[in-house]
DSSP file (Angstrom, degrees, kcal/mol; ACC not computed):
  #  RESIDUE AA STRUCTURE BP1 BP2  ACC     N-H-->O    O-->H-N    N-H-->O    O-->H-N    TCO  KAPPA ALPHA  PHI   PSI    X-CA   Y-CA   Z-CA
    1    1 A M              0   0    0      0, 0.0     2,-0.5     0, 0.0    85,-0.0   0.000 360.0 360.0 360.0 144.1    3.7   11.8    7.8
    2    2 A K        -     0   0    0      0, 0.0    85,-0.4     0, 0.0     2,-0.3  -0.976 360.0-132.9-119.0 123.2    5.9   13.3   10.5
    3    3 A L        -     0   0    0     -2,-0.5    83,-0.2    83,-0.1     3,-0.1  -0.560  25.0-151.3 -73.9 132.2    9.7   13.2   10.0
    4    4 A G        -     0   0    0     81,-3.1   134,-0.1    -2,-0.3    -1,-0.1  -0.051  32.8 -56.1 -89.9-164.6   11.5   12.0   13.1
    5    5 A R        -     0   0    0    132,-0.8    80,-2.3    79,-0.1     2,-0.5  -0.220  60.4 -90.0 -73.2 162.7   15.0   12.8   14.4
    6    6 A L  E     -A   84   0A   0     78,-0.2    78,-0.3     1,-0.2    -1,-0.1  -0.643  42.1-173.8 -69.1 119.1   18.2   12.3   12.5
    7    7 A N  E     -     0   0A   0     76,-2.8    47,-0.9    -2,-0.5     2,-0.3   0.919  56.2 -23.6 -84.8 -48.3   19.2    8.7   13.5
    8    8 A H  E     -Ab  83  54A   0     75,-1.1    75,-2.4    45,-0.2     2,-0.5  -0.993  46.8-124.3-158.9 163.1   22.6    8.5   11.9
    9    9 A V  E     -Ab  82  55A   0     45,-1.8    47,-2.6    -2,-0.3     2,-0.4  -0.974  32.1-138.1-109.5 122.4   25.0    9.8    9.3
   10   10 A G  E     -Ab  81  56A   0     71,-2.8    70,-3.5    -2,-0.5    71,-1.3  -0.699  19.1-170.0 -84.2 129.1   26.3    7.0    7.1
   11   11 A V  E     -Ab  79  57A   0     45,-3.2    47,-2.5    -2,-0.4    68,-0.2  -0.968  12.8-144.5-123.4 115.3   30.1    7.3    6.3
   12   12 A A  E     +Ab  78  58A   0     66,-2.3    66,-2.1    -2,-0.5    47,-0.2  -0.552  25.0 178.0 -76.2 142.4   31.6    5.0    3.7
   13   13 A T        -     0   0    0     45,-2.6     3,-0.2    64,-0.2    64,-0.2  -0.999  39.1-141.4-145.9 143.5   35.1    3.8    4.4
   14   14 A P  S    S+     0   0    0      0, 0.0     2,-0.3     0, 0.0    45,-0.1   0.684 101.1  29.9 -75.0 -15.3   37.6    1.6    2.7
   15   15 A S     >  -     0   0    0      1,-0.1     4,-2.1    43,-0.1     5,-0.2  -0.861  57.3-170.4-148.2 107.9   38.6    0.4    6.2
   16   16 A I  H  > S+     0   0    0     -2,-0.3     4,-2.9    -3,-0.2     5,-0.2   0.902  93.5  56.4 -61.6 -39.5   36.3    0.2    9.2
   17   17 A E  H  > S+     0   0    0      1,-0.2     4,-2.0     2,-0.2    -1,-0.2   0.920 108.7  45.5 -60.8 -43.7   39.3   -0.6   11.5
   18   18 A A  H  > S+     0   0    0      1,-0.2     4,-2.0     2,-0.2    -1,-0.2   0.888 114.0  49.9 -65.6 -38.3   41.1    2.6   10.4
   19   19 A S  H  X S+     0   0    0     -4,-2.1     4,-2.7     2,-0.2     5,-0.2   0.885 107.4  53.5 -68.8 -37.9   37.9    4.6   10.8
   20   20 A I  H  X S+     0   0    0     -4,-2.9     4,-2.3     1,-0.2     5,-0.2   0.932 108.5  50.2 -59.7 -45.1   37.3    3.2   14.3
   21   21 A A  H  X S+     0   0    0     -4,-2.0     4,-3.3    -5,-0.2     5,-0.5   0.903 110.7  50.3 -60.0 -41.5   40.8    4.4   15.2
   22   22 A F  H  X>S+     0   0    0     -4,-2.0     4,-2.4     1,-0.2     5,-1.7   0.953 112.5  44.7 -61.8 -51.1   40.1    7.8   13.8
   23   23 A Y  H  <5S+     0   0    0     -4,-2.7     6,-3.1     3,-0.2    -1,-0.2   0.846 120.8  41.4 -65.4 -32.5   36.8    8.2   15.7
   24   24 A R  H  <5S+     0   0    0     -4,-2.3     4,-0.5     4,-0.2    -2,-0.2   0.951 125.7  30.4 -76.0 -52.5   38.4    6.9   18.9
   25   25 A D  H  <5S+     0   0    0     -4,-3.3    -3,-0.2    -5,-0.2    -2,-0.2   0.834 133.1  25.8 -83.9 -34.3   41.8    8.6   18.8
   26   26 A V  T  <5S+     0   0    0     -4,-2.4    -3,-0.2    -5,-0.5    -4,-0.1   0.857 130.6  34.9 -96.9 -43.3   41.0   11.9   17.0
   27   27 A M  S   <S-     0   0    0     -5,-1.7    -3,-0.2     2,-0.0    -4,-0.2   0.617  99.4-126.3 -91.2 -13.4   37.3   12.5   17.7
   28   28 A G        +     0   0    0     -4,-0.5    -4,-0.2    -6,-0.3    -3,-0.1   0.724  41.5 173.2  78.4  21.7   37.3   11.1   21.3
   29   29 A A        -     0   0    0     -6,-3.1    -1,-0.2     1,-0.1     3,-0.1  -0.409  13.5-178.3 -64.3 136.4   34.5    8.6   20.7
   30   30 A T        +     0   0    0     19,-0.3     2,-0.6     1,-0.2    -1,-0.1   0.632  67.3  57.4-110.8 -20.6   34.0    6.3   23.7
   31   31 A V        +     0   0    0     18,-0.4    18,-2.5     2,-0.0     2,-0.5  -0.906  59.7 161.4-117.4 105.3   31.2    4.1   22.6
   32   32 A I  B     -C   48   0A   0     -2,-0.6    16,-0.2    16,-0.2     2,-0.1  -0.980  31.5-136.8-124.2 117.3   32.0    2.2   19.4
   33   33 A R        -     0   0    0     14,-3.1     3,-0.1    -2,-0.5    -2,-0.0  -0.353  32.7 -93.7 -71.8 152.3   29.9   -0.8   18.6
   34   34 A A        -     0   0    0     12,-0.1    13,-0.2     1,-0.1    -1,-0.1  -0.446  46.3-108.4 -66.0 135.3   31.5   -4.0   17.3
   35   35 A P        -     0   0    0      0, 0.0     2,-0.3     0, 0.0    11,-0.2  -0.310  41.5-176.1 -62.5 148.0   31.6   -4.2   13.5
   36   36 A F  E     -D   45   0A   0      9,-2.5     9,-3.2    -3,-0.1     2,-0.3  -0.990  26.0-109.2-145.8 153.8   29.3   -6.8   12.0
   37   37 A D  E     -D   44   0A   0     -2,-0.3     7,-0.2     7,-0.2     3,-0.1  -0.615  18.5-169.4 -83.6 139.8   28.5   -8.1    8.5
   38   38 A L  E >>> +D   43   0A   0      5,-3.2     3,-1.8    -2,-0.3     5,-1.5  -0.706  11.1 175.7-124.6  76.4   25.2   -7.2    6.8
   39   39 A P  G >45S+     0   0    0      0, 0.0     3,-0.7     0, 0.0    -1,-0.1   0.800  72.5  65.3 -56.8 -34.0   25.4   -9.6    3.8
   40   40 A A  G 345S+     0   0    0      1,-0.3    70,-0.0    -3,-0.1    -3,-0.0   0.781 114.1  33.0 -61.3 -25.6   21.9   -8.7    2.5
   41   41 A Q  G <45S-     0   0    0     -3,-1.8    -1,-0.3     2,-0.2     3,-0.1   0.400 110.8-119.1-110.2   0.1   23.1   -5.1    1.9
   42   42 A G  T <<5S+     0   0    0     -4,-0.7    19,-2.3    -3,-0.7    25,-0.3   0.808  74.0 108.0  71.6  30.2   26.7   -6.0    0.9
   43   43 A V  E   < -DE  38  60A   0     -5,-1.5    -5,-3.2    17,-0.3     2,-0.4  -0.946  64.4-134.0-138.1 157.4   28.4   -4.1    3.7
   44   44 A K  E     -DE  37  59A   0     15,-2.9    15,-2.4    -2,-0.3     2,-0.3  -0.919  36.8-159.2-101.9 138.8   30.2   -4.4    7.0
   45   45 A V  E     +DE  36  58A   0     -9,-3.2    -9,-2.5    -2,-0.4     2,-0.3  -0.913  20.8 176.2-128.1 146.5   28.8   -1.9    9.5
   46   46 A C  E     - E   0  57A   0     11,-1.8    11,-3.3    -2,-0.3     2,-0.4  -0.966  18.3-145.8-147.1 132.0   29.9   -0.3   12.8
   47   47 A F  E     - E   0  56A   0     -2,-0.3   -14,-3.1     9,-0.2     2,-0.5  -0.855   6.1-163.7-103.6 134.7   28.0    2.3   14.8
   48   48 A V  E     -CE  32  55A   0      7,-2.8     7,-2.5    -2,-0.4   -16,-0.2  -0.973  21.0-135.4-112.5 119.5   29.8    5.1   16.7
   49   49 A D  E     - E   0  54A   0    -18,-2.5   -18,-0.4    -2,-0.5   -19,-0.3  -0.520  22.0-176.4 -77.5 141.1   27.6    6.7   19.3
   50   50 A T        -     0   0    0      3,-2.6     3,-0.4    -2,-0.2   -21,-0.0  -0.798  45.3 -95.1-121.8 170.2   27.5   10.5   19.7
   51   51 A P  S    S+     0   0    0      0, 0.0     3,-0.1     0, 0.0    -2,-0.0   0.804 120.6  15.7 -59.1 -28.3   25.5   12.4   22.3
   52   52 A N  S    S-     0   0    0    -45,-0.0     2,-0.3     0, 0.0   -46,-0.1   0.324 132.8  -3.2-129.8   9.1   22.5   12.9   20.0
   53   53 A S        -     0   0    0     -3,-0.4    -3,-2.6   -48,-0.0     2,-0.3  -0.868  69.8-100.4-169.1-161.3   22.9   10.5   17.1
   54   54 A Q  E     -bE   8  49A   0    -47,-0.9   -45,-1.8    -2,-0.3     2,-0.5  -0.972  12.7-134.6-140.8 157.2   25.2    7.9   15.6
   55   55 A I  E     -bE   9  48A   0     -7,-2.5    -7,-2.8    -2,-0.3     2,-0.7  -0.968  21.3-152.2-105.8 128.6   27.8    7.6   12.9
   56   56 A E  E     -bE  10  47A   0    -47,-2.6   -45,-3.2    -2,-0.5     2,-0.4  -0.900   6.4-156.3-104.1 108.9   27.3    4.5   10.8
   57   57 A L  E     -bE  11  46A   0    -11,-3.3   -11,-1.8    -2,-0.7     2,-0.4  -0.717  12.8-169.4 -82.6 130.7   30.6    3.3    9.3
   58   58 A I  E     -bE  12  45A   0    -47,-2.5   -45,-2.6    -2,-0.4   -13,-0.2  -0.984   8.9-179.7-130.3 126.4   30.1    1.2    6.2
   59   59 A E  E     - E   0  44A   0    -15,-2.4   -15,-2.9    -2,-0.4     9,-0.1  -0.928  39.0 -96.1-120.1 143.1   32.7   -0.8    4.4
   60   60 A P  E     - E   0  43A   0      0, 0.0     2,-0.6     0, 0.0   -17,-0.3  -0.295  29.8-155.6 -59.1 142.5   32.2   -2.9    1.3
   61   61 A L        -     0   0    0    -19,-2.3     3,-0.2     1,-0.1     2,-0.0  -0.897  63.5 -19.8-120.9  97.7   31.6   -6.6    1.9
   62   62 A G  S >  S-     0   0    0     -2,-0.6     3,-1.1     1,-0.2    -1,-0.1  -0.128  91.1 -68.5  89.1 169.2   32.6   -8.5   -1.2
   63   63 A D  T 3  S+     0   0    0      1,-0.2    -1,-0.2    -3,-0.1     5,-0.0   0.647 126.1  56.3 -73.9 -16.6   33.0   -7.5   -4.8
   64   64 A T  T 3  S+     0   0    0     -3,-0.2    -1,-0.2     4,-0.0    -2,-0.1   0.298  74.2 134.3 -99.9  10.3   29.3   -6.8   -5.4
   65   65 A S    X   -     0   0    0     -3,-1.1     3,-1.3     1,-0.1     4,-0.4  -0.322  59.0-135.6 -61.4 137.1   28.8   -4.3   -2.6
   66   66 A P  T 3> S+     0   0    0      0, 0.0     4,-0.6     0, 0.0     3,-0.4   0.658 102.0  69.4 -66.9 -13.4   26.9   -1.1   -3.6
   67   67 A I  H 3> S+     0   0    0    -25,-0.3     4,-2.6     1,-0.2     5,-0.2   0.709  78.9  78.6 -76.7 -20.0   29.6    0.9   -1.7
   68   68 A H  H <> S+     0   0    0     -3,-1.3     4,-2.1     1,-0.2    -1,-0.2   0.906  91.8  50.8 -54.9 -44.3   32.2    0.1   -4.3
   69   69 A G  H  > S+     0   0    0     -3,-0.4     4,-1.3    -4,-0.4    -1,-0.2   0.906 110.6  48.8 -61.9 -42.3   30.9    2.7   -6.7
   70   70 A F  H  X S+     0   0    0     -4,-0.6     4,-1.6     1,-0.2     3,-0.3   0.928 113.1  46.7 -62.5 -45.6   31.0    5.4   -4.0
   71   71 A L  H  < S+     0   0    0     -4,-2.6    -1,-0.2     1,-0.2    -2,-0.2   0.785 104.4  61.5 -71.0 -25.8   34.5    4.5   -2.9
   72   72 A A  H  < S+     0   0    0     -4,-2.1    -1,-0.2    -5,-0.2    -2,-0.2   0.875 113.7  36.6 -63.8 -35.4   35.7    4.4   -6.6
   73   73 A K  H  < S+     0   0    0     -4,-1.3    -2,-0.2    -3,-0.3    -1,-0.2   0.720 131.5  31.8 -85.8 -23.6   34.7    8.1   -6.8
   74   74 A N    ><  +     0   0    0     -4,-1.6     3,-2.6    -5,-0.2    -1,-0.2  -0.665  69.7 179.1-134.3  74.7   35.8    8.9   -3.2
   75   75 A P  T 3  S+     0   0    0      0, 0.0    -1,-0.1     0, 0.0     3,-0.1   0.756  82.9  49.7 -56.4 -28.9   38.8    6.6   -2.4
   76   76 A A  T 3  S-     0   0    0      1,-0.3     2,-0.1   -63,-0.1    -5,-0.1   0.544 112.8-124.1 -85.1  -6.2   39.3    7.9    1.1
   77   77 A G    <   +     0   0    0     -3,-2.6    -1,-0.3    -6,-0.2     2,-0.3  -0.468  38.0 173.1  92.6-170.3   35.6    7.5    1.9
   78   78 A G  E     -A   12   0A   0    -66,-2.1   -66,-2.3    -2,-0.1     2,-0.2  -0.912  43.9 -19.9 152.2-177.1   33.2   10.1    3.1
   79   79 A Q  E     +A   11   0A   0     -2,-0.3   -68,-0.3   -68,-0.2     3,-0.1  -0.385  51.8 171.6 -61.4 125.3   29.6   11.0    3.9
   80   80 A H  E     -     0   0A   0    -70,-3.5    48,-0.4     1,-0.4     2,-0.3   0.811  54.6 -19.0-104.6 -44.1   27.3    8.5    2.1
   81   81 A H  E     -A   10   0A   0    -71,-1.3   -71,-2.8    46,-0.1     2,-0.4  -0.984  48.6-124.2-159.4 165.8   23.8    9.1    3.5
   82   82 A L  E     -Af   9 129A   0     46,-1.9    48,-3.4    -2,-0.3     2,-0.5  -0.931  24.2-151.1-113.3 144.3   21.6   10.7    6.2
   83   83 A C  E     -Af   8 130A   0    -75,-2.4   -76,-2.8    -2,-0.4   -75,-1.1  -0.971  10.5-170.7-122.6 125.2   19.1    8.5    8.0
   84   84 A Y  E     -Af   6 131A   0     46,-2.7    48,-2.8    -2,-0.5     2,-0.3  -0.867  19.8-124.5-112.6 146.8   15.8    9.9    9.5
   85   85 A E  E     + f   0 132A   0    -80,-2.3   -81,-3.1    -2,-0.3     2,-0.3  -0.648  26.5 178.7 -89.4 144.7   13.4    8.1   11.8
   86   86 A V  E     - f   0 133A   0     46,-2.4    48,-2.5    -2,-0.3    51,-0.5  -0.951  32.0-131.5-136.7 158.8    9.7    7.7   11.1
   87   87 A A  S    S+     0   0    0    -85,-0.4     2,-0.4    -2,-0.3    49,-0.3   0.811  96.4  29.7 -79.5 -30.6    7.0    5.9   13.0
   88   88 A D     >  -     0   0    0      1,-0.1     4,-2.3    47,-0.1    -1,-0.3  -0.937  60.7-163.5-138.4 111.5    5.5    3.9   10.1
   89   89 A I  H  > S+     0   0    0     -2,-0.4     4,-2.4     1,-0.2     5,-0.1   0.847  93.4  51.3 -63.5 -36.1    7.7    2.8    7.1
   90   90 A H  H  > S+     0   0    0      2,-0.2     4,-2.2     1,-0.2    -1,-0.2   0.885 110.1  48.4 -72.3 -37.9    4.7    2.1    4.9
   91   91 A E  H  > S+     0   0    0      2,-0.2     4,-2.2     1,-0.2    -2,-0.2   0.915 113.3  48.6 -63.5 -43.2    3.1    5.5    5.6
   92   92 A A  H  X S+     0   0    0     -4,-2.3     4,-2.7     2,-0.2     5,-0.3   0.908 109.6  52.0 -64.3 -42.0    6.5    7.1    4.8
   93   93 A K  H  X S+     0   0    0     -4,-2.4     4,-2.4     1,-0.2     5,-0.2   0.940 111.7  46.1 -59.0 -48.3    6.9    5.1    1.6
   94   94 A A  H  X S+     0   0    0     -4,-2.2     4,-2.3     2,-0.2    -1,-0.2   0.883 111.7  53.4 -62.2 -38.9    3.5    6.2    0.4
   95   95 A W  H  X S+     0   0    0     -4,-2.2     4,-1.3     2,-0.2    -2,-0.2   0.955 111.8  42.7 -60.4 -53.5    4.3    9.8    1.3
   96   96 A F  H  <>S+     0   0    0     -4,-2.7     5,-2.5     1,-0.2     3,-0.2   0.896 114.3  50.9 -65.1 -40.1    7.5    9.9   -0.6
   97   97 A E  H ><5S+     0   0    0     -4,-2.4     3,-1.5    -5,-0.3    -1,-0.2   0.893 107.5  53.5 -64.0 -38.9    6.0    8.1   -3.6
   98   98 A A  H 3<5S+     0   0    0     -4,-2.3    -1,-0.2     1,-0.3    -2,-0.2   0.786 105.6  54.9 -65.3 -26.8    3.0   10.6   -3.7
   99   99 A K  T 3<5S-     0   0    0     -4,-1.3    -1,-0.3    -3,-0.2    -2,-0.2   0.456 122.9-108.7 -83.6  -1.6    5.6   13.4   -3.8
  100  100 A G  T < 5 +     0   0    0     -3,-1.5     2,-0.2     1,-0.3    -3,-0.2   0.613  67.6 150.6  85.1  12.7    7.1   11.8   -6.9
  101  101 A C      < -     0   0    0     -5,-2.5     2,-0.5    -6,-0.2    -1,-0.3  -0.567  44.8-125.8 -80.9 142.3   10.3   10.7   -5.1
  102  102 A R        -     0   0    0     -2,-0.2    18,-3.1    18,-0.2     2,-0.3  -0.768  18.6-148.2 -90.6 125.4   12.1    7.6   -6.4
  103  103 A L  B     -G  119   0A   0     -2,-0.5     2,-1.2    16,-0.2    16,-0.2  -0.713  12.0-133.7 -89.6 143.6   12.7    4.8   -3.9
  104  104 A L  S    S-     0   0    0     14,-2.7    14,-0.5    -2,-0.3     2,-0.1  -0.733  74.1 -35.7 -96.8  85.1   15.8    2.7   -4.3
  105  105 A G  S    S-     0   0    0     -2,-1.2    13,-0.1    12,-0.1     3,-0.1  -0.211  88.4 -59.3  89.3 175.5   14.3   -0.7   -3.8
  106  106 A E        -     0   0    0      1,-0.2    10,-0.1    11,-0.1    12,-0.1  -0.484  69.3 -74.5 -88.7 161.5   11.5   -1.9   -1.5
  107  107 A P        +     0   0    0      0, 0.0     2,-0.3     0, 0.0    10,-0.2  -0.293  62.3 166.3 -55.2 141.3   11.5   -1.6    2.3
  108  108 A R  E     -H  116   0A   0      8,-2.2     8,-3.1     6,-0.1     2,-0.4  -0.895  43.5 -76.9-148.2 173.2   13.9   -4.1    3.9
  109  109 A I  E     -H  115   0A   0     -2,-0.3     2,-0.1     6,-0.2   -69,-0.0  -0.671  51.0-159.2 -83.0 128.1   15.5   -4.7    7.3
  110  110 A G    >   -     0   0    0      4,-2.8     3,-1.9    -2,-0.4    -1,-0.1  -0.175  38.2 -76.4 -97.0-169.7   18.4   -2.5    8.0
  111  111 A A  T 3  S+     0   0    0      1,-0.3    -2,-0.1     2,-0.1   -66,-0.0   0.728 128.1  55.6 -64.7 -24.8   21.5   -2.6   10.3
  112  112 A H  T 3  S-     0   0    0      2,-0.2    -1,-0.3     3,-0.0    -3,-0.0   0.483 118.0-110.6 -85.4  -2.4   19.4   -1.6   13.3
  113  113 A G  S <  S+     0   0    0     -3,-1.9    -2,-0.1     1,-0.3    -4,-0.1   0.640  85.1 107.0  83.3  14.4   17.1   -4.5   12.7
  114  114 A T  S    S-     0   0    0     -6,-0.1    -4,-2.8     1,-0.1    -1,-0.3  -0.825  80.4 -80.3-121.5 161.6   14.1   -2.3   11.7
  115  115 A P  E     +H  109   0A   0      0, 0.0    18,-2.9     0, 0.0     2,-0.3  -0.334  54.5 168.7 -65.3 140.9   12.5   -1.6    8.3
  116  116 A I  E     -HI 108 132A   0     -8,-3.1    -8,-2.2    16,-0.2     2,-0.3  -0.920  16.9-175.8-139.9 164.3   14.3    0.9    6.0
  117  117 A F  E     - I   0 131A   0     14,-1.6    14,-3.1    -2,-0.3     2,-0.3  -0.950  20.9-128.2-153.1 162.6   14.3    2.3    2.5
  118  118 A F  E     - I   0 130A   0    -14,-0.5   -14,-2.7    -2,-0.3     2,-0.4  -0.866  11.3-146.1-112.1 146.8   16.4    4.7    0.6
  119  119 A V  E     -GI 103 129A   0     10,-2.9    10,-1.6    -2,-0.3   -16,-0.2  -0.935  34.3-100.7-112.0 135.3   15.2    7.7   -1.4
  120  120 A H    >   -     0   0    0    -18,-3.1     3,-1.7    -2,-0.4     4,-0.3  -0.218  24.9-131.0 -55.5 134.7   17.2    8.7   -4.6
  121  121 A P  G > >S+     0   0    0      0, 0.0     5,-2.7     0, 0.0     3,-1.5   0.811 104.4  65.6 -59.9 -29.9   19.5   11.7   -4.0
  122  122 A K  G 3 5S+     0   0    0      1,-0.3     3,-0.3     4,-0.2    -2,-0.1   0.730 106.3  43.8 -65.8 -18.8   18.2   13.5   -7.1
  123  123 A D  G < 5S+     0   0    0     -3,-1.7    -1,-0.3   -21,-0.2    -3,-0.1   0.376 111.6  55.5-101.5   2.4   14.8   13.8   -5.3
  124  124 A M  T X 5S-     0   0    0     -3,-1.5     3,-1.1    -4,-0.3    -1,-0.2  -0.161 124.4 -85.1-129.7  38.4   16.3   14.8   -2.0
  125  125 A G  T 3 5S-     0   0    0     -3,-0.3    -3,-0.2     1,-0.2     3,-0.1   0.788  90.0 -53.5  65.6  27.5   18.4   17.9   -2.7
  126  126 A G  T 3 <S+     0   0    0     -5,-2.7     2,-0.5     1,-0.2    -1,-0.2   0.530 111.6 117.0  88.0   6.1   21.4   15.8   -3.7
  127  127 A V    <   -     0   0    0     -3,-1.1     2,-0.3    -6,-0.6    -1,-0.2  -0.934  66.2-129.7-114.7 120.8   21.5   13.7   -0.5
  128  128 A L        -     0   0    0     -2,-0.5   -46,-1.9   -48,-0.4     2,-0.5  -0.536  36.3-158.7 -61.8 126.2   21.0   10.0   -0.4
  129  129 A T  E     -fI  82 119A   0    -10,-1.6   -10,-2.9    -2,-0.3     2,-0.4  -0.950  14.7-159.4-123.5 126.4   18.4    9.6    2.3
  130  130 A E  E     -fI  83 118A   0    -48,-3.4   -46,-2.7    -2,-0.5     2,-0.5  -0.852   6.7-156.6 -99.5 135.9   17.6    6.6    4.4
  131  131 A I  E     -fI  84 117A   0    -14,-3.1   -14,-1.6    -2,-0.4     2,-0.4  -0.965  14.5-170.9-112.5 128.5   14.2    6.4    6.1
  132  132 A M  E     -fI  85 116A   0    -48,-2.8   -46,-2.4    -2,-0.5     2,-0.4  -0.972  19.0-131.4-128.6 129.9   14.1    4.1    9.1
  133  133 A E  E     +f   86   0A   0    -18,-2.9   -46,-0.2    -2,-0.4   -45,-0.1  -0.634  32.5 166.3 -79.3 131.5   11.1    2.9   11.1
  134  134 A T    >   -     0   0    0    -48,-2.5     3,-2.4    -2,-0.4     2,-0.1  -0.965  50.3 -80.0-135.8 153.9   11.4    3.2   14.9
  135  135 A P  G >  S-     0   0    0      0, 0.0     3,-1.9     0, 0.0   -48,-0.1  -0.363 116.0  -9.4 -56.8 124.1    8.7    2.9   17.5
  136  136 A R  G 3  S-     0   0    0    -49,-0.3   -49,-0.2     1,-0.3     3,-0.1   0.655 119.9 -75.5  60.6  17.4    6.9    6.3   17.6
  137  137 A G  G <  S+     0   0    0     -3,-2.4  -132,-0.8   -51,-0.5     2,-0.3   0.742 106.0 118.4  70.1  21.5    9.6    7.7   15.3
  138  138 A E    <         0   0    0     -3,-1.9    -1,-0.3  -134,-0.1   -52,-0.1  -0.831 360.0 360.0-120.8 158.3   12.0    7.9   18.3
  139  139 A H              0   0    0     -2,-0.3    -3,-0.1    -5,-0.1    -1,-0.1   0.430 360.0 360.0 -86.0 360.0   15.3    6.2   19.0
């Protein structure tokens, strides 16, 4: 397996609207995608483009959102995960499992509309890691 580029940094937030204002007014972001609900994952999502990657803003969607636990520990929000691109999600899944890494659920369709899975932070140097399939491992 060949690890691709960093696709995005996931940032949990209690308010996507407040975070959009921050990235626009303080950070100077000029391309901010419209927020949308991702009910299958229990989050509202918004992508902020940077010259070489994206910031994925994630806000809880409903009371059962997995982001609630993170925000309970980090009420102001913060870095939630890193997402790397791979060419083949099934090859990547087999690779990480062969290395003894624990996957958090089975591959599913993520916010970009492509297959993803998460690897437990305890197996990734303390960082929740998303693996995302993209054609040829490129954006």
